[in-house]
Backbone of each chain as nested JSON, in Angstrom:
{
  "chains": [
    {"id": "A", "residues": [
      {"number": 1, "name": "UNK", "atoms": {"N": [-1.626, 8.22, 18.154], "CA": [-2.534, 7.514, 17.225], "C": [-1.908, 6.21, 16.768]}},
      {"number": 2, "name": "UNK", "atoms": {"N": [-2.603, 5.107, 16.992], "CA": [-2.002, 3.83, 16.603], "C": [-2.36, 3.506, 15.147]}},
      {"number": 3, "name": "UNK", "atoms": {"N": [-1.366, 3.093, 14.383], "CA": [-1.56, 2.722, 12.999], "C": [-1.8, 1.212, 12.905]}},
      {"number": 4, "name": "UNK", "atoms": {"N": [-3.037, 0.845, 12.724], "CA": [-3.371, -0.578, 12.642], "C": [-4.632, -0.771, 11.818]}},
      {"number": 5, "name": "UNK", "atoms": {"N": [-4.85, -2.025, 11.414], "CA": [-6.015, -2.302, 10.573], "C": [-7.294, -1.956, 11.325]}},
      {"number": 6, "name": "UNK", "atoms": {"N": [-8.198, -1.234, 10.641], "CA": [-9.466, -0.845, 11.258], "C": [-9.451, 0.553, 11.85]}},
      {"number": 7, "name": "UNK", "atoms": {"N": [-8.242, 1.135, 11.917], "CA": [-8.119, 2.498, 12.467], "C": [-7.948, 3.503, 11.32]}},
      {"number": 8, "name": "UNK", "atoms": {"N": [-8.33, 4.751, 11.615], "CA": [-8.173, 5.84, 10.646], "C": [-6.683, 6.022, 10.321]}},
      {"number": 9, "name": "UNK", "atoms": {"N": [-6.369, 6.162, 9.038], "CA": [-4.997, 6.431, 8.621], "C": [-4.623, 7.858, 9.015]}},
      {"number": 10, "name": "UNK", "atoms": {"N": [-3.471, 8.062, 9.686], "CA": [-3.066, 9.425, 10.045], "C": [-2.947, 10.308, 8.814]}},
      {"number": 11, "name": "UNK", "atoms": {"N": [-3.499, 11.494, 8.858], "CA": [-3.412, 12.386, 7.707], "C": [-2.023, 13.023, 7.657]}},
      {"number": 12, "name": "UNK", "atoms": {"N": [-1.591, 13.413, 6.476], "CA": [-0.324, 14.097, 6.308], "C": [-0.345, 14.867, 5.01]}},
      {"number": 13, "name": "UNK", "atoms": {"N": [0.553, 15.811, 4.895], "CA": [0.784, 16.525, 3.643], "C": [2.27, 16.386, 3.317]}},
      {"number": 14, "name": "UNK", "atoms": {"N": [2.549, 16.117, 2.048], "CA": [3.942, 15.943, 1.631], "C": [4.159, 16.584, 0.273]}},
      {"number": 15, "name": "UNK", "atoms": {"N": [5.417, 17.044, 0.045], "CA": [5.798, 17.482, -1.309], "C": [5.924, 16.24, -2.177]}},
      {"number": 16, "name": "UNK", "atoms": {"N": [5.494, 16.392, -3.43], "CA": [5.556, 15.225, -4.308], "C": [6.018, 15.599, -5.706]}},
      {"number": 17, "name": "UNK", "atoms": {"N": [6.704, 14.657, -6.345], "CA": [6.999, 14.763, -7.755], "C": [5.967, 13.913, -8.47]}},
      {"number": 18, "name": "UNK", "atoms": {"N": [5.138, 14.561, -9.312], "CA": [4.013, 13.856, -9.917], "C": [4.015, 14.085, -11.424]}},
      {"number": 19, "name": "UNK", "atoms": {"N": [4.58, 13.135, -12.131], "CA": [4.622, 13.15, -13.593], "C": [5.1, 14.475, -14.158]}},
      {"number": 20, "name": "UNK", "atoms": {"N": [6.27, 14.85, -13.751], "CA": [6.903, 16.013, -14.35], "C": [6.759, 17.319, -13.618]}},
      {"number": 21, "name": "UNK", "atoms": {"N": [5.856, 17.31, -12.585], "CA": [5.707, 18.569, -11.847], "C": [5.742, 18.301, -10.351]}},
      {"number": 22, "name": "UNK", "atoms": {"N": [5.946, 19.4, -9.625], "CA": [5.994, 19.299, -8.156], "C": [4.7, 19.839, -7.582]}},
      {"number": 23, "name": "UNK", "atoms": {"N": [4.148, 19.104, -6.625], "CA": [2.918, 19.579, -5.986], "C": [2.83, 19.031, -4.553]}},
      {"number": 24, "name": "UNK", "atoms": {"N": [1.887, 19.584, -3.804], "CA": [1.621, 19.071, -2.457], "C": [0.587, 17.978, -2.571]}},
      {"number": 25, "name": "UNK", "atoms": {"N": [0.783, 16.921, -1.8], "CA": [-0.208, 15.842, -1.761], "C": [-0.677, 15.706, -0.309]}},
      {"number": 26, "name": "UNK", "atoms": {"N": [-2.001, 15.735, -0.157], "CA": [-2.55, 15.506, 1.186], "C": [-3.386, 14.236, 1.158]}},
      {"number": 27, "name": "UNK", "atoms": {"N": [-3.148, 13.347, 2.119], "CA": [-3.862, 12.068, 2.124], "C": [-5.366, 12.281, 2.117]}},
      {"number": 28, "name": "UNK", "atoms": {"N": [-5.846, 13.234, 2.909], "CA": [-7.284, 13.459, 3.04], "C": [-7.952, 13.81, 1.703]}},
      {"number": 29, "name": "UNK", "atoms": {"N": [-7.151, 14.329, 0.758], "CA": [-7.725, 14.668, -0.558], "C": [-8.125, 13.415, -1.349]}},
      {"number": 30, "name": "UNK", "atoms": {"N": [-7.694, 12.246, -0.898], "CA": [-7.999, 10.994, -1.588], "C": [-9.201, 10.283, -0.973]}},
      {"number": 31, "name": "UNK", "atoms": {"N": [-9.884, 10.96, -0.041], "CA": [-11.101, 10.387, 0.522], "C": [-12.085, 10.075, -0.589]}},
      {"number": 32, "name": "UNK", "atoms": {"N": [-12.724, 8.907, -0.535], "CA": [-13.627, 8.495, -1.594], "C": [-12.963, 7.583, -2.612]}},
      {"number": 33, "name": "UNK", "atoms": {"N": [-11.652, 7.385, -2.447], "CA": [-10.898, 6.474, -3.343], "C": [-10.046, 5.549, -2.519]}},
      {"number": 34, "name": "UNK", "atoms": {"N": [-9.733, 4.391, -3.07], "CA": [-8.772, 3.484, -2.42], "C": [-7.362, 4.042, -2.636]}},
      {"number": 35, "name": "UNK", "atoms": {"N": [-6.539, 3.938, -1.616], "CA": [-5.159, 4.434, -1.7], "C": [-4.194, 3.3, -1.361]}},
      {"number": 36, "name": "UNK", "atoms": {"N": [-3.172, 3.139, -2.19], "CA": [-2.023, 2.298, -1.795], "C": [-0.904, 3.258, -1.41]}},
      {"number": 37, "name": "UNK", "atoms": {"N": [-0.621, 3.32, -0.154], "CA": [0.461, 4.158, 0.36], "C": [1.662, 3.238, 0.601]}},
      {"number": 38, "name": "UNK", "atoms": {"N": [2.765, 3.496, -0.097], "CA": [3.902, 2.627, 0.179], "C": [5.217, 3.397, 0.337]}},
      {"number": 39, "name": "UNK", "atoms": {"N": [6.008, 2.858, 1.225], "CA": [7.287, 3.44, 1.588], "C": [8.408, 2.532, 1.039]}},
      {"number": 40, "name": "UNK", "atoms": {"N": [9.529, 3.152, 0.731], "CA": [10.722, 2.368, 0.327], "C": [11.954, 3.102, 0.835]}},
      {"number": 41, "name": "UNK", "atoms": {"N": [13.089, 2.398, 0.857], "CA": [14.255, 2.951, 1.539], "C": [14.887, 4.133, 0.781]}},
      {"number": 42, "name": "UNK", "atoms": {"N": [14.991, 4.028, -0.551], "CA": [15.705, 5.078, -1.258], "C": [15.463, 5.029, -2.744]}},
      {"number": 43, "name": "UNK", "atoms": {"N": [15.513, 6.203, -3.39], "CA": [15.493, 6.25, -4.853], "C": [16.758, 5.539, -5.341]}},
      {"number": 44, "name": "UNK", "atoms": {"N": [16.73, 5.061, -6.576], "CA": [17.83, 4.309, -7.172], "C": [18.134, 3.024, -6.4]}},
      {"number": 45, "name": "UNK", "atoms": {"N": [17.097, 2.516, -5.72], "CA": [17.227, 1.219, -5.021], "C": [16.212, 0.242, -5.649]}},
      {"number": 46, "name": "UNK", "atoms": {"N": [16.132, -0.943, -5.064], "CA": [15.201, -1.96, -5.563], "C": [13.776, -1.759, -5.026]}},
      {"number": 47, "name": "UNK", "atoms": {"N": [13.564, -0.701, -4.276], "CA": [12.227, -0.355, -3.774], "C": [11.611, -1.494, -2.96]}}
    ]},
    {"id": "B", "residues": [
      {"number": 1, "name": "UNK", "atoms": {"N": [6.818, 6.647, -1.378], "CA": [7.364, 7.662, -0.48], "C": [8.682, 7.202, 0.097]}},
      {"number": 2, "name": "UNK", "atoms": {"N": [9.65, 8.097, 0.084], "CA": [10.924, 7.797, 0.692], "C": [11.454, 9.106, 1.308]}},
      {"number": 3, "name": "UNK", "atoms": {"N": [12.585, 9.018, 2.007], "CA": [13.147, 10.218, 2.619], "C": [13.836, 11.126, 1.599]}},
      {"number": 4, "name": "UNK", "atoms": {"N": [13.899, 10.677, 0.338], "CA": [14.545, 11.476, -0.693], "C": [13.761, 12.774, -0.994]}},
      {"number": 5, "name": "UNK", "atoms": {"N": [14.503, 13.741, -1.534], "CA": [13.881, 15.012, -1.919], "C": [13.074, 14.864, -3.213]}},
      {"number": 6, "name": "UNK", "atoms": {"N": [12.229, 15.83, -3.473], "CA": [11.467, 15.836, -4.729], "C": [12.419, 15.895, -5.933]}},
      {"number": 7, "name": "UNK", "atoms": {"N": [13.549, 16.655, -5.791], "CA": [14.535, 16.725, -6.884], "C": [15.152, 15.368, -7.154]}},
      {"number": 8, "name": "UNK", "atoms": {"N": [15.383, 14.598, -6.108], "CA": [15.947, 13.262, -6.271], "C": [14.914, 12.357, -6.968]}},
      {"number": 9, "name": "UNK", "atoms": {"N": [13.656, 12.491, -6.577], "CA": [12.601, 11.723, -7.253], "C": [12.577, 12.032, -8.733]}},
      {"number": 10, "name": "UNK", "atoms": {"N": [12.725, 13.313, -9.043], "CA": [12.715, 13.732, -10.446], "C": [13.886, 13.077, -11.206]}},
      {"number": 11, "name": "UNK", "atoms": {"N": [15.062, 13.092, -10.608], "CA": [16.249, 12.487, -11.254], "C": [16.034, 11.012, -11.467]}},
      {"number": 12, "name": "UNK", "atoms": {"N": [15.48, 10.34, -10.481], "CA": [15.268, 8.898, -10.574], "C": [14.249, 8.584, -11.68]}},
      {"number": 13, "name": "UNK", "atoms": {"N": [13.2, 9.363, -11.698], "CA": [12.175, 9.178, -12.741], "C": [12.769, 9.354, -14.121]}},
      {"number": 14, "name": "UNK", "atoms": {"N": [13.573, 10.428, -14.288], "CA": [14.083, 10.735, -15.623], "C": [15.184, 9.799, -16.059]}},
      {"number": 15, "name": "UNK", "atoms": {"N": [16.04, 9.386, -15.084], "CA": [17.207, 8.575, -15.45], "C": [16.939, 7.087, -15.49]}},
      {"number": 16, "name": "UNK", "atoms": {"N": [16.035, 6.622, -14.62], "CA": [15.831, 5.167, -14.543], "C": [14.416, 4.698, -14.777]}},
      {"number": 17, "name": "UNK", "atoms": {"N": [13.47, 5.226, -14.006], "CA": [12.075, 4.697, -14.049], "C": [11.502, 4.795, -15.465]}},
      {"number": 18, "name": "UNK", "atoms": {"N": [11.769, 5.922, -16.12], "CA": [11.215, 6.123, -17.477], "C": [11.85, 5.17, -18.487]}},
      {"number": 19, "name": "UNK", "atoms": {"N": [13.005, 4.562, -18.109], "CA": [13.643, 3.567, -18.97], "C": [13.03, 2.193, -18.726]}},
      {"number": 20, "name": "UNK", "atoms": {"N": [12.37, 2.033, -17.581], "CA": [11.828, 0.701, -17.191], "C": [10.414, 0.526, -17.707]}},
      {"number": 21, "name": "UNK", "atoms": {"N": [9.678, 1.636, -17.727], "CA": [8.264, 1.567, -18.164], "C": [7.921, 2.913, -18.775]}},
      {"number": 22, "name": "UNK", "atoms": {"N": [7.124, 2.855, -19.825], "CA": [6.764, 4.084, -20.56], "C": [6.127, 5.105, -19.609]}},
      {"number": 23, "name": "UNK", "atoms": {"N": [6.678, 6.314, -19.567], "CA": [6.116, 7.357, -18.72], "C": [6.63, 7.334, -17.281]}},
      {"number": 24, "name": "UNK", "atoms": {"N": [7.383, 6.265, -16.918], "CA": [7.882, 6.141, -15.557], "C": [6.764, 5.948, -14.561]}},
      {"number": 25, "name": "UNK", "atoms": {"N": [6.994, 6.345, -13.322], "CA": [5.981, 6.178, -12.264], "C": [4.797, 7.093, -12.59]}},
      {"number": 26, "name": "UNK", "atoms": {"N": [3.589, 6.533, -12.637], "CA": [2.405, 7.296, -12.997], "C": [1.648, 7.774, -11.773]}},
      {"number": 27, "name": "UNK", "atoms": {"N": [2.242, 7.607, -10.606], "CA": [1.632, 8.028, -9.358], "C": [2.526, 9.06, -8.672]}},
      {"number": 28, "name": "UNK", "atoms": {"N": [1.981, 9.829, -7.761], "CA": [2.818, 10.825, -7.074], "C": [3.913, 10.157, -6.231]}},
      {"number": 29, "name": "UNK", "atoms": {"N": [5.148, 10.665, -6.389], "CA": [6.281, 10.186, -5.598], "C": [6.494, 11.174, -4.466]}},
      {"number": 30, "name": "UNK", "atoms": {"N": [6.141, 10.753, -3.255], "CA": [6.159, 11.66, -2.124], "C": [7.505, 11.717, -1.426]}},
      {"number": 31, "name": "UNK", "atoms": {"N": [7.814, 12.881, -0.924], "CA": [9.07, 13.087, -0.217], "C": [8.818, 13.151, 1.285]}},
      {"number": 32, "name": "UNK", "atoms": {"N": [9.619, 12.418, 2.031], "CA": [9.425, 12.326, 3.487], "C": [10.739, 12.64, 4.206]}},
      {"number": 33, "name": "UNK", "atoms": {"N": [11.186, 13.927, 4.111], "CA": [12.462, 14.285, 4.717], "C": [12.466, 13.983, 6.227]}},
      {"number": 34, "name": "UNK", "atoms": {"N": [13.543, 13.289, 6.656], "CA": [13.663, 12.973, 8.075], "C": [12.75, 11.842, 8.519]}},
      {"number": 35, "name": "UNK", "atoms": {"N": [11.999, 11.279, 7.597], "CA": [11.144, 10.137, 7.946], "C": [9.985, 10.487, 8.872]}},
      {"number": 36, "name": "UNK", "atoms": {"N": [9.539, 11.731, 8.837], "CA": [8.474, 12.176, 9.731], "C": [7.182, 11.367, 9.548]}},
      {"number": 37, "name": "UNK", "atoms": {"N": [6.812, 11.191, 8.254], "CA": [5.567, 10.441, 7.977], "C": [5.799, 8.946, 8.188]}},
      {"number": 38, "name": "UNK", "atoms": {"N": [6.994, 8.476, 7.819], "CA": [7.318, 7.063, 8.074], "C": [7.197, 6.758, 9.562]}},
      {"number": 39, "name": "UNK", "atoms": {"N": [7.679, 7.664, 10.391], "CA": [7.613, 7.448, 11.831], "C": [6.147, 7.422, 12.303]}},
      {"number": 40, "name": "UNK", "atoms": {"N": [5.34, 8.276, 11.69], "CA": [3.903, 8.326, 12.025], "C": [3.228, 6.977, 11.73]}},
      {"number": 41, "name": "UNK", "atoms": {"N": [3.736, 6.309, 10.694], "CA": [3.171, 5.01, 10.255], "C": [3.971, 3.826, 10.806]}},
      {"number": 42, "name": "UNK", "atoms": {"N": [4.96, 4.112, 11.631], "CA": [5.7, 3.011, 12.284], "C": [6.673, 2.293, 11.394]}},
      {"number": 43, "name": "UNK", "atoms": {"N": [7.131, 2.944, 10.318], "CA": [8.047, 2.259, 9.396], "C": [9.373, 3.005, 9.233]}},
      {"number": 44, "name": "UNK", "atoms": {"N": [9.656, 3.991, 10.095], "CA": [10.913, 4.732, 9.939], "C": [12.005, 4.023, 10.721]}},
      {"number": 45, "name": "UNK", "atoms": {"N": [13.106, 3.713, 10.019], "CA": [14.257, 3.051, 10.643], "C": [15.248, 4.151, 11.061]}},
      {"number": 46, "name": "UNK", "atoms": {"N": [15.207, 4.45, 12.355], "CA": [16.002, 5.55, 12.888], "C": [17.497, 5.329, 12.666]}},
      {"number": 47, "name": "UNK", "atoms": {"N": [17.951, 4.082, 12.811], "CA": [19.371, 3.762, 12.693], "C": [19.887, 3.975, 11.279]}},
      {"number": 48, "name": "UNK", "atoms": {"N": [19.11, 3.524, 10.303], "CA": [19.516, 3.673, 8.887], "C": [19.106, 5.029, 8.317]}},
      {"number": 49, "name": "UNK", "atoms": {"N": [18.17, 5.675, 8.969], "CA": [17.688, 6.968, 8.478], "C": [16.836, 6.864, 7.236]}},
      {"number": 50, "name": "UNK", "atoms": {"N": [16.152, 5.723, 7.085], "CA": [15.294, 5.536, 5.899], "C": [13.933, 4.939, 6.316]}},
      {"number": 51, "name": "UNK", "atoms": {"N": [12.984, 5.061, 5.387], "CA": [11.696, 4.405, 5.588], "C": [11.805, 2.935, 5.179]}},
      {"number": 52, "name": "UNK", "atoms": {"N": [11.197, 2.061, 5.967], "CA": [11.185, 0.65, 5.652], "C": [10.169, 0.37, 4.553]}},
      {"number": 53, "name": "UNK", "atoms": {"N": [10.203, -0.848, 4.034], "CA": [9.344, -1.277, 2.934], "C": [7.933, -1.561, 3.46]}},
      {"number": 54, "name": "UNK", "atoms": {"N": [7.197, -0.494, 3.76], "CA": [5.836, -0.629, 4.3], "C": [4.791, -0.335, 3.239]}},
      {"number": 55, "name": "UNK", "atoms": {"N": [3.678, -1.074, 3.317], "CA": [2.593, -0.859, 2.329], "C": [1.251, -0.89, 3.082]}},
      {"number": 56, "name": "UNK", "atoms": {"N": [0.445, 0.149, 2.812], "CA": [-0.833, 0.305, 3.504], "C": [-1.951, 0.47, 2.477]}},
      {"number": 57, "name": "UNK", "atoms": {"N": [-3.011, -0.308, 2.595], "CA": [-4.208, -0.02, 1.801], "C": [-5.175, 0.751, 2.693]}},
      {"number": 58, "name": "UNK", "atoms": {"N": [-5.616, 1.889, 2.147], "CA": [-6.509, 2.773, 2.901], "C": [-7.812, 2.874, 2.103]}},
      {"number": 59, "name": "UNK", "atoms": {"N": [-8.938, 2.619, 2.768], "CA": [-10.213, 2.542, 2.049], "C": [-10.79, 3.955, 1.809]}},
      {"number": 60, "name": "UNK", "atoms": {"N": [-11.909, 4.029, 1.059], "CA": [-12.449, 5.362, 0.728], "C": [-12.855, 6.199, 1.926]}},
      {"number": 61, "name": "UNK", "atoms": {"N": [-13.049, 5.559, 3.081], "CA": [-13.371, 6.32, 4.301], "C": [-12.115, 6.751, 5.059]}},
      {"number": 62, "name": "UNK", "atoms": {"N": [-10.95, 6.394, 4.525], "CA": [-9.708, 6.765, 5.213], "C": [-9.263, 5.769, 6.267]}},
      {"number": 63, "name": "UNK", "atoms": {"N": [-9.842, 4.575, 6.239], "CA": [-9.526, 3.544, 7.268], "C": [-8.5, 2.551, 6.677]}},
      {"number": 64, "name": "UNK", "atoms": {"N": [-7.483, 2.23, 7.476], "CA": [-6.468, 1.27, 7.059], "C": [-7.066, -0.126, 7.041]}},
      {"number": 65, "name": "UNK", "atoms": {"N": [-6.939, -0.814, 5.912], "CA": [-7.529, -2.15, 5.755], "C": [-6.48, -3.248, 5.609]}},
      {"number": 66, "name": "UNK", "atoms": {"N": [-5.252, -2.89, 5.323], "CA": [-4.208, -3.91, 5.135], "C": [-2.843, -3.258, 5.331]}},
      {"number": 67, "name": "UNK", "atoms": {"N": [-1.941, -3.976, 6.015], "CA": [-0.586, -3.478, 6.25], "C": [0.401, -4.581, 5.935]}},
      {"number": 68, "name": "UNK", "atoms": {"N": [1.497, -4.213, 5.253], "CA": [2.588, -5.158, 5.042], "C": [3.888, -4.41, 5.239]}},
      {"number": 69, "name": "UNK", "atoms": {"N": [4.805, -4.962, 6.007], "CA": [6.13, -4.383, 6.183], "C": [7.165, -5.478, 5.951]}},
      {"number": 70, "name": "UNK", "atoms": {"N": [8.044, -5.261, 4.973], "CA": [9.04, -6.269, 4.615], "C": [10.451, -5.737, 4.88]}},
      {"number": 71, "name": "UNK", "atoms": {"N": [11.401, -6.64, 5.136], "CA": [12.795, -6.231, 5.359], "C": [13.503, -5.954, 4.013]}},
      {"number": 72, "name": "UNK", "atoms": {"N": [14.696, -5.349, 4.127], "CA": [15.513, -5.045, 2.938], "C": [15.681, -6.246, 2.035]}},
      {"number": 73, "name": "UNK", "atoms": {"N": [15.768, -7.414, 2.655], "CA": [16.132, -8.642, 1.919], "C": [15.003, -9.214, 1.06]}},
      {"number": 74, "name": "UNK", "atoms": {"N": [13.782, -8.688, 1.255], "CA": [12.627, -9.311, 0.573], "C": [11.785, -8.259, -0.154]}},
      {"number": 75, "name": "UNK", "atoms": {"N": [11.696, -8.415, -1.477], "CA": [10.91, -7.504, -2.285], "C": [9.424, -7.814, -2.196]}},
      {"number": 76, "name": "UNK", "atoms": {"N": [8.635, -6.841, -2.645], "CA": [7.188, -7.0, -2.579], "C": [6.656, -7.966, -3.639]}},
      {"number": 77, "name": "UNK", "atoms": {"N": [5.427, -8.447, -3.437], "CA": [4.72, -9.264, -4.417], "C": [3.48, -8.444, -4.846]}},
      {"number": 78, "name": "UNK", "atoms": {"N": [3.557, -7.873, -6.046], "CA": [2.498, -6.976, -6.493], "C": [1.198, -7.781, -6.718]}},
      {"number": 79, "name": "UNK", "atoms": {"N": [1.335, -9.048, -7.19], "CA": [0.168, -9.875, -7.373], "C": [-0.586, -10.073, -6.077]}},
      {"number": 80, "name": "UNK", "atoms": {"N": [0.155, -10.281, -5.001], "CA": [-0.472, -10.471, -3.676], "C": [-1.156, -9.164, -3.214]}},
      {"number": 81, "name": "UNK", "atoms": {"N": [-0.478, -8.054, -3.47], "CA": [-1.089, -6.768, -3.073], "C": [-2.414, -6.56, -3.816]}},
      {"number": 82, "name": "UNK", "atoms": {"N": [-2.398, -6.856, -5.115], "CA": [-3.638, -6.658, -5.915], "C": [-4.705, -7.647, -5.476]}},
      {"number": 83, "name": "UNK", "atoms": {"N": [-4.296, -8.87, -5.12], "CA": [-5.27, -9.843, -4.623], "C": [-5.959, -9.3, -3.369]}},
      {"number": 84, "name": "UNK", "atoms": {"N": [-5.181, -8.746, -2.474], "CA": [-5.746, -8.196, -1.242], "C": [-6.69, -7.024, -1.551]}},
      {"number": 85, "name": "UNK", "atoms": {"N": [-6.244, -6.152, -2.461], "CA": [-7.08, -4.993, -2.788], "C": [-8.418, -5.445, -3.374]}},
      {"number": 86, "name": "UNK", "atoms": {"N": [-8.366, -6.439, -4.269], "CA": [-9.609, -6.926, -4.869], "C": [-10.512, -7.561, -3.819]}},
      {"number": 87, "name": "UNK", "atoms": {"N": [-9.928, -8.294, -2.904], "CA": [-10.702, -8.923, -1.846], "C": [-11.358, -7.867, -0.948]}},
      {"number": 88, "name": "UNK", "atoms": {"N": [-10.576, -6.846, -0.589], "CA": [-11.102, -5.779, 0.293], "C": [-12.227, -5.031, -0.411]}},
      {"number": 89, "name": "UNK", "atoms": {"N": [-12.041, -4.764, -1.699], "CA": [-13.082, -4.067, -2.459], "C": [-14.322, -4.924, -2.613]}},
      {"number": 90, "name": "UNK", "atoms": {"N": [-14.116, -6.211, -2.838], "CA": [-15.256, -7.137, -3.008], "C": [-16.061, -7.213, -1.698]}},
      {"number": 91, "name": "UNK", "atoms": {"N": [-15.337, -7.245, -0.587], "CA": [-16.033, -7.293, 0.705], "C": [-16.868, -6.055, 0.925]}},
      {"number": 92, "name": "UNK", "atoms": {"N": [-16.293, -4.895, 0.61], "CA": [-17.04, -3.646, 0.831], "C": [-18.269, -3.566, -0.101]}},
      {"number": 93, "name": "UNK", "atoms": {"N": [-18.152, -4.163, -1.296], "CA": [-19.239, -4.089, -2.273], "C": [-20.361, -5.082, -1.973]}},
      {"number": 94, "name": "UNK", "atoms": {"N": [-19.989, -6.251, -1.429], "CA": [-20.98, -7.341, -1.311], "C": [-21.207, -7.828, 0.119]}},
      {"number": 95, "name": "UNK", "atoms": {"N": [-20.223, -7.55, 1.015], "CA": [-20.313, -8.09, 2.383], "C": [-19.777, -9.491, 2.483]}},
      {"number": 96, "name": "UNK", "atoms": {"N": [-19.376, -10.068, 1.331], "CA": [-18.839, -11.426, 1.347], "C": [-17.457, -11.483, 1.984]}},
      {"number": 97, "name": "UNK", "atoms": {"N": [-17.063, -12.695, 2.386], "CA": [-15.767, -12.92, 3.012], "C": [-14.913, -13.763, 2.063]}},
      {"number": 98, "name": "UNK", "atoms": {"N": [-13.618, -13.438, 2.006], "CA": [-12.698, -14.175, 1.157], "C": [-11.86, -15.113, 2.02]}},
      {"number": 99, "name": "UNK", "atoms": {"N": [-12.066, -16.432, 1.882], "CA": [-11.336, -17.352, 2.744], "C": [-9.865, -17.51, 2.328]}},
      {"number": 100, "name": "UNK", "atoms": {"N": [-9.121, -18.21, 3.152], "CA": [-7.699, -18.505, 2.915], "C": [-7.516, -19.038, 1.48]}},
      {"number": 101, "name": "UNK", "atoms": {"N": [-6.563, -18.46, 0.752], "CA": [-6.258, -18.932, -0.594], "C": [-7.151, -18.339, -1.664]}},
      {"number": 102, "name": "UNK", "atoms": {"N": [-8.045, -17.433, -1.266], "CA": [-8.958, -16.858, -2.262], "C": [-8.203, -16.105, -3.329]}},
      {"number": 103, "name": "UNK", "atoms": {"N": [-8.647, -16.299, -4.576], "CA": [-8.168, -15.511, -5.707], "C": [-9.418, -15.025, -6.445]}},
      {"number": 104, "name": "UNK", "atoms": {"N": [-9.308, -13.956, -7.225], "CA": [-10.465, -13.519, -7.987], "C": [-11.039, -14.663, -8.835]}},
      {"number": 105, "name": "UNK", "atoms": {"N": [-12.318, -14.86, -8.765], "CA": [-12.975, -15.929, -9.509], "C": [-13.267, -17.151, -8.634]}},
      {"number": 106, "name": "UNK", "atoms": {"N": [-12.535, -17.276, -7.512], "CA": [-12.781, -18.411, -6.594], "C": [-13.989, -18.085, -5.69]}},
      {"number": 107, "name": "UNK", "atoms": {"N": [-14.637, -19.144, -5.147], "CA": [-15.823, -18.909, -4.318], "C": [-15.528, -18.039, -3.09]}},
      {"number": 108, "name": "UNK", "atoms": {"N": [-16.509, -17.265, -2.722], "CA": [-16.431, -16.462, -1.504], "C": [-17.417, -17.036, -0.483]}},
      {"number": 109, "name": "UNK", "atoms": {"N": [-17.39, -16.528, 0.726], "CA": [-18.306, -17.014, 1.76], "C": [-19.245, -15.892, 2.172]}},
      {"number": 110, "name": "UNK", "atoms": {"N": [-20.526, -16.216, 2.362], "CA": [-21.454, -15.235, 2.891], "C": [-21.159, -15.065, 4.38]}},
      {"number": 111, "name": "UNK", "atoms": {"N": [-21.758, -14.053, 4.955], "CA": [-21.555, -13.796, 6.393], "C": [-21.938, -15.03, 7.23]}},
      {"number": 112, "name": "UNK", "atoms": {"N": [-23.055, -15.644, 6.852], "CA": [-23.549, -16.823, 7.584], "C": [-22.561, -18.001, 7.426]}},
      {"number": 113, "name": "UNK", "atoms": {"N": [-22.107, -18.199, 6.194], "CA": [-21.159, -19.297, 5.941], "C": [-19.852, -19.069, 6.708]}},
      {"number": 114, "name": "UNK", "atoms": {"N": [-19.466, -17.805, 6.81], "CA": [-18.191, -17.465, 7.455], "C": [-18.29, -17.733, 8.955]}},
      {"number": 115, "name": "UNK", "atoms": {"N": [-19.509, -17.6, 9.51], "CA": [-19.689, -17.741, 10.95], "C": [-19.704, -19.194, 11.437]}},
      {"number": 116, "name": "UNK", "atoms": {"N": [-20.063, -20.126, 10.537], "CA": [-20.107, -21.515, 10.997], "C": [-20.257, -22.498, 9.858]}},
      {"number": 117, "name": "UNK", "atoms": {"N": [-19.654, -23.663, 10.008], "CA": [-19.781, -24.715, 9.007], "C": [-19.015, -24.441, 7.733]}},
      {"number": 118, "name": "UNK", "atoms": {"N": [-17.86, -23.732, 7.885], "CA": [-17.029, -23.405, 6.732], "C": [-16.61, -24.68, 5.99]}},
      {"number": 119, "name": "UNK", "atoms": {"N": [-16.438, -25.777, 6.736], "CA": [-15.985, -27.026, 6.151], "C": [-16.894, -27.532, 5.031]}},
      {"number": 120, "name": "UNK", "atoms": {"N": [-18.175, -27.081, 5.074], "CA": [-19.107, -27.536, 4.032], "C": [-18.705, -26.98, 2.649]}},
      {"number": 121, "name": "UNK", "atoms": {"N": [-18.069, -25.831, 2.644], "CA": [-17.753, -25.157, 1.378], "C": [-16.245, -25.078, 1.111]}},
      {"number": 122, "name": "UNK", "atoms": {"N": [-15.478, -25.018, 2.167], "CA": [-14.032, -24.758, 1.996], "C": [-13.24, -25.989, 2.434]}},
      {"number": 123, "name": "UNK", "atoms": {"N": [-12.34, -26.437, 1.54], "CA": [-11.447, -27.574, 1.837], "C": [-9.99, -27.076, 1.837]}},
      {"number": 124, "name": "UNK", "atoms": {"N": [-9.131, -27.86, 2.498], "CA": [-7.728, -27.47, 2.608], "C": [-7.092, -27.224, 1.251]}},
      {"number": 125, "name": "UNK", "atoms": {"N": [-7.539, -27.957, 0.242], "CA": [-6.928, -27.778, -1.079], "C": [-7.175, -26.376, -1.648]}},
      {"number": 126, "name": "UNK", "atoms": {"N": [-8.164, -25.663, -1.112], "CA": [-8.457, -24.31, -1.572], "C": [-7.445, -23.283, -1.029]}},
      {"number": 127, "name": "UNK", "atoms": {"N": [-6.599, -23.731, -0.11], "CA": [-5.687, -22.785, 0.548], "C": [-4.546, -22.357, -0.352]}},
      {"number": 128, "name": "UNK", "atoms": {"N": [-4.246, -23.18, -1.379], "CA": [-3.083, -22.824, -2.203], "C": [-3.291, -23.279, -3.645]}}
    ]}
  ]
}
């Protein structure tokens, strides 16, 4: 699957820390909303 | 999202992020052990073992509408990201096109204007 503008974003599920608790996050659960998905190299970095 | 564990995200939130802004990060901090998801999105740096500084806007239908990938040496511009998001949302709501240099409040182009004779409405000074 190629990741490019105009193509479907690949779905995934990941463990997440979300405001004090741990939960699973699945991209598909955000259907119907705009999503900013961003990656960074490491915690305790400049992001 | 980074290759860090959820426990590391928790430590970072409690020790640093919450000191920078009230409540710390208000969005889910995802864990990507081994860069599996980063690799799926083409931003995993195998040599360094980390995810690169990639940013994707995904629309309500799940379609990627904008991609930005920056090197270690260059931080993001949140204003530019928000400008793009507003433009993308405006396009989906109205069908209008946002020309080079567009900012919220500046003129947009209709589909017809975008197809021909842009010079009638858009000048080089609008680019910046």
